KOLGUVO-486477 format. One record per residue (C-alpha): residue in three letters; x, y, z. Coordinates in steps of 0.5 Angstrom, whole numbers, plus 500, padded with zeros to 3 digits. Each point is the difference from the previous one (the first is absolute). Example, Ala and Ser with C-alpha at 12.3 -4.5 7.8 and 13.67 -1.06 7.14 Angstrom:
ALA525491516;SER502507498;
This chain:
MET453527489;ASP501496493;MET503494500;ASN506502496;TYR502505505;VAL500495505;ALA504495496;LEU505506498;ILE501502508;GLY502493501;LEU505499495;ILE503507502;ALA500498507;GLY503493498;ILE505504495;CYS502504506;THR501495505;THR504495496;ILE505506497;SER501502507;PHE503493502;LEU505500494;PRO505504503;GLN501495506;VAL500494495;ILE505504495;LYS505502506;THR499493503;VAL502496493;ARG506505499;THR503500506;LYS498493503;GLU500503507;THR494498504;LYS502500507;ALA496506502;LEU493496497;SER495497504;LEU499492498;PRO494500503;MET497506497;TYR502498493;ILE497493502;VAL493503502;LEU500505495;ALA501495494;LEU495496503;GLY495506500;MET501502493;PHE499492498;LEU493500504;TRP498507497;THR502497493;VAL496494501;TYR494504503;GLY501505494;ILE499494495;PHE494497504;ILE496507499;LYS503501493;ASP503507502;VAL506501495;PRO503506504;ILE501496506;VAL503494496;LEU505504496;ALA502504506;ASN501494505;SER503495495;ILE505505498;SER502502507;LEU500493502;MET505499495;LEU504506503;ALA499497507;LEU502493498;THR507503497;VAL502504506;LEU498494505;ARG504495496;LEU506505500;LYS499501508;ILE500492501;LYS506499495;PHE504506503;GLY497501507;
């Protein structure tokens, strides 16, 4: 398969996974309601996204870096609100 198609698949996958996270982030930012959210889950999720970003940088894979760095910022937003509002 041509590398352009592989990169395109990676970009589309990254867009889908990042966009899927947006409704939770928007709802949490608007309502500040975090009681039902799992703190350990968001800590592990953020750590995983950080590590994927670092991995993507090492292997110079733009789709991995973009998707995970954007998702990391969204996860850290929710994590910050979870810590602040419980």
